[in-house]
matplotlib code that plots the C-alpha trace (Angstrom):
import matplotlib.pyplot as plt

x = [-24.5, -23.5, -20.2, -17.4, -16.3, -19.7, -19.5, -16.0, -17.2, -20.2, -18.9, -17.8, -21.4, -23.0, -20.7, -21.1, -24.9, -24.9, -22.7, -24.8, -28.1, -26.6, -24.3, -21.6, -21.6, -18.7, -17.3, -19.1, -22.4, -21.7, -21.1, -24.3, -26.4, -25.2, -25.9, -29.4, -30.3, -29.3, -31.0, -27.8, -26.7, -23.7, -21.4, -18.5, -15.3, -13.2, -10.3, -12.4, -14.2, -11.4, -9.1, -11.9, -12.8, -9.1, -9.1, -12.4, -11.1, -7.9, -9.8, -11.9, -15.1, -15.7, -14.4, -13.8, -13.6, -12.9, -15.7, -15.4, -18.0, -17.5, -14.0, -13.9, -13.0, -14.7, -13.9, -17.2, -17.6, -19.8, -19.8, -18.3, -19.9, -17.5, -18.5, -22.2, -21.7, -19.7, -22.2, -25.1, -23.0, -22.2, -25.7, -26.9, -24.2, -25.1, -28.8, -28.1, -25.7, -28.2, -30.9, -28.7, -27.7, -31.3, -32.2, -29.3, -30.5, -34.0, -33.0, -31.4, -32.8, -35.0, -33.9, -37.5]
y = [24.3, 22.5, 20.5, 22.6, 19.9, 20.0, 23.8, 24.1, 23.3, 25.6, 28.7, 30.2, 29.7, 31.2, 34.2, 34.9, 34.7, 37.3, 39.5, 39.2, 40.0, 42.7, 44.6, 46.8, 44.9, 44.7, 41.7, 42.0, 42.4, 39.2, 37.3, 38.6, 37.9, 34.4, 33.8, 35.3, 33.5, 30.0, 30.7, 30.7, 27.3, 28.6, 31.0, 32.2, 33.1, 36.1, 33.5, 31.8, 34.8, 37.3, 34.8, 33.7, 37.3, 38.0, 34.9, 35.7, 39.2, 38.0, 35.6, 38.5, 37.2, 40.0, 43.6, 45.7, 49.3, 51.4, 53.6, 56.0, 55.6, 58.4, 57.8, 54.2, 53.0, 49.8, 47.7, 47.1, 44.0, 43.5, 40.6, 41.1, 40.0, 36.9, 36.3, 36.3, 33.8, 31.5, 31.9, 30.8, 27.7, 27.0, 27.3, 24.9, 22.4, 22.7, 22.2, 19.0, 17.8, 18.3, 16.6, 13.7, 13.5, 13.7, 10.8, 8.8, 9.4, 8.6, 5.2, 3.9, 0.3, -0.1, -2.4, -3.7]
z = [-27.3, -30.3, -30.5, -31.9, -34.2, -35.9, -36.1, -37.4, -41.1, -40.9, -39.2, -42.6, -43.8, -40.8, -40.8, -44.4, -44.2, -41.4, -43.4, -46.5, -44.5, -42.4, -44.8, -43.1, -39.9, -37.3, -35.7, -32.4, -34.4, -36.4, -33.2, -31.5, -34.7, -35.0, -31.3, -31.7, -34.8, -33.4, -30.2, -28.2, -29.4, -31.6, -29.7, -31.8, -29.9, -31.0, -31.5, -34.1, -35.7, -36.5, -38.2, -40.4, -41.3, -42.3, -44.3, -46.0, -46.8, -48.2, -50.5, -51.7, -50.4, -48.0, -47.9, -44.9, -44.1, -41.0, -39.7, -37.0, -34.2, -31.7, -30.3, -31.5, -35.0, -36.0, -39.1, -40.9, -43.3, -46.3, -48.9, -52.2, -55.5, -55.5, -51.9, -52.8, -55.6, -53.3, -50.5, -52.7, -53.8, -50.1, -48.9, -51.6, -50.6, -46.9, -47.5, -49.7, -47.1, -44.2, -46.0, -46.7, -42.9, -41.8, -44.3, -42.9, -39.3, -40.1, -41.9, -38.8, -38.2, -35.4, -32.5, -31.9]

ax = plt.figure().add_subplot(projection="3d")
ax.plot(x, y, z, "-o")
ax.set_aspect("equal")
plt.show()
């Protein structure tokens, strides 16, 4: 599992990417998809996911609608057009930052 301090800054990007890829997905589905796509290295707790979803919704980056599933009602999430634009920008920033960190780690002086 990856340290939660490292994940904190990328949780928004992971969640938004899942919502973009799997439009109309519920919270549990988001958690499971992130776990699957990260091969179990990223486990999102409900306490981290649902406040983030509420924040993204209030910022207009995602939209939500209630859907009846048998006797249960589930809140389904999808990305708004504003959310898609921001996600594109966030993905580019993360790729650039990741490349910079990899270069930094590879430039570490050898002790021998």
